[in-house]
GUPAKOL-171093 format. One record per residue: chain; x, y, z of N, C-alpha, C in turn; residue number from 1. Coordinates in nm, 4 decimals, decimal comma. Example, Ala and Ser with C-alpha at 12.3 -4.5 7.8 and 13.67 -1.06 7.14 Angstrom:
! GUPAKOL-171093
mol_n_x_n_y_n_z_ca_x_ca_y_ca_z_c_x_c_y_c_z_seq
A_1,3190_-0,5690_0,7800_1,2300_-0,4500_0,7800_1,3200_-0,3300_0,7800_1
A_1,2850_-0,2250_0,7080_1,3670_-0,1060_0,7140_1,2900_0,0030_0,7870_2
***
This chain:
! GUPAKOL-171093
mol_n_x_n_y_n_z_ca_x_ca_y_ca_z_c_x_c_y_c_z_seq
A_2,7630_4,7645_5,0972_2,7363_4,8074_4,9619_2,5938_4,8585_4,9541_1
A_2,5777_4,9689_4,8910_2,4495_5,0343_4,8805_2,3837_5,0036_4,7461_2
A_2,2555_4,9753_4,7455_2,1833_4,9536_4,6192_2,0925_5,0714_4,5960_3
A_2,0786_5,1039_4,4735_1,9912_5,2157_4,4437_1,8469_5,1683_4,4406_4
A_1,7532_5,2521_4,4705_1,6128_5,2131_4,4695_1,5629_5,1764_4,3307_5
A_1,6275_5,2173_4,2262_1,5828_5,1868_4,0897_1,6206_5,0453_4,0477_6
A_1,7272_4,9859_4,1025_1,7687_4,8515_4,0593_1,6658_4,7465_4,0965_7
A_1,5973_4,7562_4,2066_1,4941_4,6608_4,2460_1,3749_4,6670_4,1536_8
A_1,3390_4,7806_4,1059_1,2250_4,7954_4,0152_1,2541_4,7304_3,8806_9
A_1,3797_4,7421_3,8354_1,4141_4,6803_3,7070_1,4175_4,5288_3,7173_10
A_1,4571_4,4732_3,8288_1,4692_4,3286_3,8450_1,3344_4,2609_3,8678_11
A_1,2347_4,3362_3,9157_1,1054_4,2767_3,9440_1,0394_4,2190_3,8186_12
A_1,0452_4,2770_3,7071_0,9837_4,2292_3,5841_1,0632_4,1199_3,5148_13
A_1,1872_4,1040_3,5518_1,2731_4,0039_3,4881_1,2233_3,8619_3,5139_14
A_1,1761_3,8304_3,6344_1,1251_3,6974_3,6685_1,0000_3,6653_3,5864_15
A_0,9141_3,7609_3,5679_0,7936_3,7415_3,4883_0,8297_3,7132_3,3420_16
A_0,9286_3,7816_3,2908_0,9741_3,7595_3,1545_1,0297_3,6173_3,1371_17
A_1,1052_3,5673_3,2340_1,1571_3,4300_3,2284_1,0438_3,3287_3,2256_18
A_0,9413_3,3493_3,3052_0,8266_3,2573_3,3098_0,7531_3,2584_3,1758_19
A_0,7329_3,3743_3,1181_0,6643_3,3830_2,9891_0,7435_3,3129_2,8785_20
A_0,8736_3,3274_2,8769_0,9570_3,2590_2,7769_0,9511_3,1079_2,7973_21
A_0,9547_3,0624_2,9216_0,9450_2,9190_2,9491_0,8104_2,8634_2,9028_22
A_0,7013_2,9371_2,9267_0,5686_2,8931_2,8809_0,5622_2,8876_2,7279_23
A_0,6241_2,9839_2,6607_0,6274_2,9843_2,5148_0,7011_2,8620_2,4614_24
A_0,8148_2,8296_2,5181_0,8911_2,7116_2,4758_0,8105_2,5842_2,5013_25
A_0,7447_2,5752_2,6141_0,6620_2,4588_2,6467_0,5459_2,4460_2,5476_26
A_0,4810_2,5579_2,5141_0,3678_2,5546_2,4215_0,4119_2,5086_2,2823_27
A_0,5270_2,5560_2,2365_0,5787_2,5133_2,1054_0,6074_2,3633_2,1073_28
A_0,6623_2,3141_2,2148_0,6889_2,1699_2,2271_0,5619_2,0873_2,2248_29
A_0,4585_2,1329_2,2946_0,3305_2,0608_2,2974_0,2670_2,0618_2,1587_30
A_0,2718_2,1733_2,0894_0,2165_2,1790_1,9538_0,2915_2,0842_1,8598_31
A_0,4214_2,0735_1,8761_0,4982_1,9790_1,7959_0,4566_1,8354_1,8218_32
A_0,4327_1,8018_1,9475_0,3880_1,6660_1,9818_0,2492_1,6369_1,9260_33
A_0,1605_1,7356_1,9292_0,0264_1,7163_1,8727_0,0371_1,6920_1,7218_34
A_0,1237_1,7658_1,6542_0,1440_1,7443_1,5106_0,1996_1,6059_1,4806_35
A_0,2939_1,5599_1,5607_0,3496_1,4248_1,5425_0,2432_1,3183_1,5633_36
A_0,1574_1,3386_1,6622_0,0508_1,2413_1,6895_-0,0463_1,2341_1,5718_37
A_-0,0838_1,3490_1,5161_-0,1750_1,3511_1,4016_-0,1125_1,2801_1,2821_38
A_0,0166_1,3024_1,2594_0,0864_1,2366_1,1482_0,0923_1,0853_1,1712_39
A_0,1150_1,0427_1,2950_0,1210_0,8993_1,3252_-0,0138_0,8324_1,3005_40
A_-0,1215_0,8989_1,3350_-0,2551_0,8431_1,3122_-0,2813_0,8308_1,1621_41
A_-0,2433_0,9336_1,0838_-0,2637_0,9295_0,9396_-0,1816_0,8172_0,8761_42
A_-0,0553_0,8045_0,9158_0,0311_0,6992_0,8612_-0,0201_0,5604_0,8979_43
A_-0,0761_0,5470_1,0164_-0,1315_0,4180_1,0594_-0,2492_0,3781_0,9707_44
A_-0,3334_0,4746_0,9373_-0,4458_0,4458_0,8480_-0,3989_0,4040_0,7098_45
A_-0,2966_0,4718_0,6580_-0,2446_0,4364_0,5259_-0,1789_0,2985_0,5287_46
A_-0,1140_0,2645_0,6382_-0,0526_0,1319_0,6512_-0,1603_0,0232_0,6515_47
A_-0,2739_0,0541_0,7101_-0,3838_-0,0434_0,7106_-0,4321_-0,0710_0,5679_48
A_-0,4439_0,0342_0,4869_-0,4869_0,0143_0,3485_-0,3831_-0,0651_0,2690_49
A_-0,2554_-0,0392_0,2928_-0,1502_-0,1166_0,2249_-0,1566_-0,2634_0,2663_50
A_-0,1782_-0,2889_0,3940_-0,1895_-0,4276_0,4423_-0,3106_-0,4955_0,3806_51
A_-0,4214_-0,4219_0,3672_-0,5404_-0,4784_0,3033_-0,5127_-0,5128_0,1569_52
A_-0,4386_-0,4272_0,0865_-0,4061_-0,4531_-0,0539_-0,3189_-0,5776_-0,0671_53
A_-0,2216_-0,5930_0,0218_-0,1360_-0,7126_0,0205_-0,2200_-0,8374_0,0467_54
A_-0,3107_-0,8277_0,1437_-0,3960_-0,9419_0,1765_-0,4870_-0,9790_0,0593_55
A_-0,5439_-0,8792_-0,0078_-0,6328_-0,9064_-0,1205_-0,5573_-0,9700_-0,2375_56
A_-0,4373_-0,9227_-0,2671_-0,3581_-0,9820_-0,3753_-0,3207_-1,1261_-0,3404_57
A_-0,2822_-1,1502_-0,2169_-0,2499_-1,2864_-0,1733_-0,3713_-1,3775_-0,1763_58
A_-0,4857_-1,3208_-0,1445_-0,6099_-1,3985_-0,1484_-0,6394_-1,4467_-0,2902_59
A_-0,6231_-1,3592_-0,3899_-0,6479_-1,4000_-0,5286_-0,5454_-1,5039_-0,5740_60
A_-0,4197_-1,4855_-0,5373_-0,3169_-1,5840_-0,5731_-0,3503_-1,7195_-0,5106_61
A_-0,4008_-1,7188_-0,3895_-0,4413_-1,8437_-0,3244_-0,5581_-1,9089_-0,3953_62
A_-0,6548_-1,8301_-0,4402_-0,7686_-1,8854_-0,5148_-0,7214_-1,9480_-0,6458_63
A_-0,6241_-1,8840_-0,7100_-0,5709_-1,9392_-0,8348_-0,5003_-2,0720_-0,8093_64
A_-0,4250_-2,0792_-0,7014_-0,3529_-2,2029_-0,6699_-0,4473_-2,3153_-0,6321_65
A_-0,5630_-2,2807_-0,5782_-0,6596_-2,3830_-0,5366_-0,7490_-2,4282_-0,6517_66
A_-0,7507_-2,3535_-0,7618_-0,8360_-2,3912_-0,8754_-0,7561_-2,4763_-0,9740_67
A_-0,8187_-2,5041_-1,0879_-0,7459_-2,5701_-1,1956_-0,6374_-2,4724_-1,2396_68
A_-0,5119_-2,5168_-1,2419_-0,4004_-2,4229_-1,2573_-0,3416_-2,4172_-1,3971_69
A_-0,4097_-2,4703_-1,4951_-0,3562_-2,4603_-1,6311_-0,3850_-2,3195_-1,6856_70
A_-0,3026_-2,2759_-1,7797_-0,3092_-2,1388_-1,8302_-0,4468_-2,1014_-1,8866_71
A_-0,5089_-2,1844_-1,9718_-0,6388_-2,1438_-2,0278_-0,7459_-2,1228_-1,9189_72
A_-0,7469_-2,2098_-1,8191_-0,8472_-2,1970_-1,7126_-0,8209_-2,0732_-1,6271_73
A_-0,6947_-2,0514_-1,5907_-0,6610_-1,9325_-1,5118_-0,6982_-1,8049_-1,5865_74
A_-0,6675_-1,7991_-1,7147_-0,6997_-1,6802_-1,7934_-0,8493_-1,6570_-1,8013_75
A_-0,9241_-1,7635_-1,8225_-1,0698_-1,7500_-1,8345_-1,1338_-1,7120_-1,7016_76
A_-1,0815_-1,7643_-1,5921_-1,1431_-1,7416_-1,4603_-1,0999_-1,6102_-1,3943_77
A_-0,9723_-1,5742_-1,4048_-0,9175_-1,4694_-1,3183_-0,8564_-1,3482_-1,3890_78
A_-0,8388_-1,3509_-1,5176_-0,7752_-1,2387_-1,5868_-0,8689_-1,1182_-1,5899_79
A_-0,8131_-0,9991_-1,5698_-0,8965_-0,8787_-1,5778_-0,9389_-0,8515_-1,7220_80
A_-0,8626_-0,9007_-1,8196_-0,8995_-0,8820_-1,9603_-1,0241_-0,9622_-1,9955_81
A_-1,0374_-1,0816_-1,9391_-1,1534_-1,1653_-1,9713_-1,2696_-1,1429_-1,8753_82
A_-1,2451_-1,0780_-1,7627_-1,3485_-1,0536_-1,6601_-1,4239_-1,1812_-1,6252_83
A_-1,3460_-1,2857_-1,5947_-1,4058_-1,4127_-1,5560_-1,4744_-1,4045_-1,4203_84
A_-1,5471_-1,5084_-1,3835_-1,6230_-1,5052_-1,2580_-1,5343_-1,4922_-1,1338_85
A_-1,4189_-1,5529_-1,1348_-1,3286_-1,5409_-1,0204_-1,2781_-1,3981_-1,0042_86
A_-1,2471_-1,3337_-1,1171_-1,2004_-1,1951_-1,1135_-1,3123_-1,1014_-1,0676_87
A_-1,4318_-1,1198_-1,1201_-1,5440_-1,0311_-1,0870_-1,5761_-1,0380_-0,9371_88
A_-1,5775_-1,1591_-0,8804_-1,6059_-1,1728_-0,7364_-1,4957_-1,1091_-0,6530_89
A_-1,3712_-1,1307_-0,6930_-1,2588_-1,0725_-0,6185_-1,2576_-0,9208_-0,6319_90
A_-1,2881_-0,8694_-0,7495_-1,2934_-0,7250_-0,7720_-1,3987_-0,6596_-0,6821_91
A_-1,5113_-0,7247_-0,6638_-1,6152_-0,6717_-0,5744_-1,5630_-0,6631_-0,4309_92
A_-1,4853_-0,7630_-0,3920_-1,4270_-0,7610_-0,2567_-1,3253_-0,6477_-0,2439_93
A_-1,2435_-0,6265_-0,3459_-1,1465_-0,5160_-0,3449_-1,2192_-0,3827_-0,3311_94
A_-1,3277_-0,3655_-0,4089_-1,4039_-0,2407_-0,4030_-1,4668_-0,2188_-0,2657_95
A_-1,5033_-0,3278_-0,1971_-1,5645_-0,3157_-0,0651_-1,4616_-0,2829_0,0427_96
A_-1,3367_-0,3267_0,0244_-1,2350_-0,3102_0,1292_-1,1553_-0,1811_0,1142_97
A_-1,1152_-0,1473_-0,0079_-1,0270_-0,0320_-0,0289_-1,1059_0,0895_-0,0770_98
A_-1,0794_0,2067_-0,0193_-1,1523_0,3268_-0,0619_-1,1082_0,3715_-0,2010_99
A_-1,2034_0,4149_-0,2809_-1,1718_0,4667_-0,4133_-1,1268_0,3631_-0,5138_100
A_-1,1335_0,2346_-0,4797_-1,0873_0,1297_-0,5715_-1,1830_0,1114_-0,6885_101
A_-1,3083_0,1483_-0,6713_-1,4043_0,1277_-0,7798_-1,3698_0,2146_-0,9012_102
A_-1,3039_0,3275_-0,8798_-1,2630_0,4121_-0,9917_-1,1362_0,3638_-1,0598_103
A_-1,0666_0,2714_-0,9962_-0,9403_0,2183_-1,0489_-0,9431_0,0665_-1,0363_104
A_-1,0059_-0,0026_-1,1319_-1,0199_-0,1478_-1,1180_-0,8842_-0,2176_-1,1097_105
A_-0,8772_-0,3242_-1,0316_-0,7509_-0,3980_-1,0203_-0,7159_-0,4651_-1,1532_106
A_-0,5869_-0,4836_-1,1739_-0,5395_-0,5476_-1,2970_-0,4818_-0,6844_-1,2635_107
A_-0,5237_-0,7846_-1,3385_-0,4688_-0,9194_-1,3239_-0,4242_-0,9640_-1,4631_108
A_-0,2940_-0,9703_-1,4806_-0,2370_-1,0087_-1,6108_-0,1723_-1,1458_-1,5951_109
A_-0,2164_-1,2387_-1,6770_-0,1659_-1,3765_-1,6697_-0,0964_-1,4066_-1,8025_110
A_0,0295_-1,4455_-1,7937_0,1050_-1,4820_-1,9138_0,1561_-1,6241_-1,9003_111
A_0,1555_-1,6929_-2,0127_0,2032_-1,8313_-2,0130_0,3549_-1,8319_-2,0250_112
A_0,4200_-1,9103_-1,9402_0,5657_-1,9240_-1,9422_0,5970_-2,0655_-1,9896_113
A_0,6627_-2,0792_-2,1048_0,6929_-2,2139_-2,1560_0,7967_-2,2827_-2,0675_114
A_0,8040_-2,4145_-2,0757_0,9043_-2,4864_-1,9962_1,0460_-2,4490_-2,0383_115
A_1,1426_-2,4792_-1,9566_1,2805_-2,4360_-1,9747_1,3412_-2,4719_-2,1102_116
A_1,3309_-2,5941_-2,1611_1,3940_-2,6222_-2,2910_1,3436_-2,5302_-2,4015_117
A_1,2173_-2,4928_-2,3966_1,1635_-2,4028_-2,4989_1,2210_-2,2627_-2,4810_118
A_1,2510_-2,2254_-2,3585_1,3058_-2,0922_-2,3322_1,4478_-2,0778_-2,3854_119
A_1,5303_-2,1803_-2,3693_1,6699_-2,1714_-2,4118_1,6889_-2,2123_-2,5579_120
A_1,5819_-2,2478_-2,6248_1,5902_-2,2798_-2,7663_1,6434_-2,4187_-2,7949_121
A_1,6425_-2,5066_-2,6974_1,6914_-2,6429_-2,7185_1,5743_-2,7283_-2,7655_122
A_1,5346_-2,7076_-2,8891_1,4187_-2,7810_-2,9409_1,4484_-2,9292_-2,9584_123
A_1,5764_-2,9679_-2,9643_1,6101_-3,1090_-2,9810_1,5918_-3,1845_-2,8496_124
A_1,5867_-3,1122_-2,7375_1,5666_-3,1775_-2,6076_1,4170_-3,1887_-2,5837_125
A_1,3667_-3,3092_-2,5680_1,2224_-3,3229_-2,5445_1,1864_-3,2716_-2,4051_126
A_1,0732_-3,2057_-2,3969_1,0252_-3,1507_-2,2695_0,9414_-3,2561_-2,1986_127
A_1,0051_-3,3652_-2,1614_0,9341_-3,4751_-2,0966_0,9012_-3,4337_-1,9532_128
A_0,7743_-3,4423_-1,9185_0,7312_-3,4117_-1,7823_0,7291_-3,2632_-1,7507_129
A_0,7638_-3,1805_-1,8461_0,7623_-3,0368_-1,8217_0,6372_-2,9763_-1,8836_130
A_0,5767_-2,8874_-1,8123_0,4601_-2,8178_-1,8656_0,4783_-2,6683_-1,8413_131
A_0,4085_-2,5913_-1,9177_0,4206_-2,4465_-1,9019_0,3522_-2,4027_-1,7727_132
A_0,3994_-2,2935_-1,7188_0,3387_-2,2374_-1,5988_0,2798_-2,1017_-1,6342_133
A_0,2186_-2,0383_-1,5379_0,1562_-1,9082_-1,5611_0,2174_-1,8045_-1,4678_134
A_0,2629_-1,6953_-1,5248_0,3113_-1,5830_-1,4438_0,1935_-1,4884_-1,4254_135
A_0,1672_-1,4540_-1,2995_0,0515_-1,3722_-1,2666_0,0998_-1,2418_-1,2045_136
A_0,0553_-1,1296_-1,2604_0,0834_-0,9976_-1,2037_-0,0495_-0,9378_-1,1575_137
A_-0,0612_-0,9166_-1,0276_-0,1834_-0,8626_-0,9677_-0,1521_-0,7213_-0,9181_138
A_-0,2243_-0,6232_-0,9687_-0,2067_-0,4846_-0,9254_-0,3374_-0,4349_-0,8658_139
A_-0,3318_-0,4000_-0,7387_-0,4479_-0,3455_-0,6685_-0,4258_-0,1953_-0,6575_140
A_-0,5279_-0,1163_-0,6956_-0,5136_0,0300_-0,6936_-0,6267_0,0923_-0,6132_141
A_-0,5958_0,2023_-0,5443_-0,6977_0,2723_-0,4659_-0,6578_0,4175_-0,4478_142
A_-0,7514_0,4973_-0,4024_-0,7287_0,6391_-0,3747_-0,7967_0,6713_-0,2424_143
A_-0,7226_0,7341_-0,1530_-0,7758_0,7698_-0,0218_-0,8720_0,8878_-0,0340_144
A_-0,9682_0,8973_0,0580_-1,0638_1,0090_0,0501_-0,9971_1,1461_0,0573_145
A_-0,8881_1,1599_0,1321_-0,8222_1,2898_0,1452_-0,7256_1,3197_0,0306_146
A_-0,7049_1,2251_-0,0616_-0,6165_1,2484_-0,1751_-0,6791_1,3501_-0,2706_147
A_-0,5943_1,4328_-0,3276_-0,6421_1,5290_-0,4267_-0,6252_1,4689_-0,5659_148
A_-0,6796_1,5376_-0,6650_-0,6703_1,4872_-0,8027_-0,5255_1,4809_-0,8501_149
A_-0,4390_1,5644_-0,7942_-0,2984_1,5644_-0,8342_-0,2160_1,4548_-0,7696_150
A_-0,2680_1,3929_-0,6640_-0,1949_1,2858_-0,5966_-0,1947_1,1604_-0,6829_151
A_-0,0852_1,0853_-0,6812_-0,0828_0,9612_-0,7606_-0,1752_0,8561_-0,6987_152
A_-0,2235_0,7676_-0,7840_-0,3068_0,6572_-0,7366_-0,2165_0,5616_-0,6589_153
A_-0,2619_0,5183_-0,5437_-0,1835_0,4258_-0,4624_-0,2023_0,2852_-0,5199_154
A_-0,0976_0,2035_-0,5151_-0,1098_0,0695_-0,5723_-0,0144_-0,0271_-0,5044_155
A_-0,0469_-0,1534_-0,5205_0,0398_-0,2627_-0,4748_0,0398_-0,3661_-0,5865_156
A_0,1585_-0,4106_-0,6282_0,1699_-0,5117_-0,7331_0,2378_-0,6358_-0,6759_157
A_0,1768_-0,7485_-0,7050_0,2325_-0,8779_-0,6626_0,2519_-0,9619_-0,7876_158
A_0,3695_-1,0196_-0,8023_0,3977_-1,1068_-0,9173_0,4309_-1,2453_-0,8610_159
A_0,3622_-1,3440_-0,9125_0,3832_-1,4813_-0,8667_0,3726_-1,5754_-0,9860_160
A_0,4064_-1,6993_-0,9630_0,3988_-1,8006_-1,0677_0,3103_-1,9144_-1,0179_161
A_0,2191_-1,9544_-1,1026_0,1286_-2,0651_-1,0702_0,1629_-2,1798_-1,1638_162
A_0,1950_-2,2927_-1,1057_0,2306_-2,4113_-1,1842_0,1170_-2,5124_-1,1813_163
A_0,0971_-2,5797_-1,2944_-0,0099_-2,6824_-1,2967_0,0228_-2,8028_-1,2119_164
***
């Protein structure tokens, strides 16, 4: 079988074209991996801030449980409405740990929960040995440095009950 001299010239560039296409596919794959790595690093940083917010809310709940646990004392010491000494010290710690938290002060709302007979309206049943407890809602808020003004404020809310 005879080959024409022109067929070899056409086939010579075909191998180079295959190599260039393979390099293009490889480059696109590497760029995709670099993008995934950057996203993983960003998500890891945001997870750290969320973990810090959970830790700070748990820390305040622990301080409340270790103090006098009656409603008037908890409200005076830790409520954001009263700006008690316990709240002010904890708020300073939140501002030091979470970025942008100073512009969004944490909220600590403490409500008194009456004992069960008072809740169900059984006023004829004496509440012997029962005392009211306090429901505490702690909301920690922050904003990351890369967040824009249109981004929502990041927050973590913890609701717990403190019994005397």
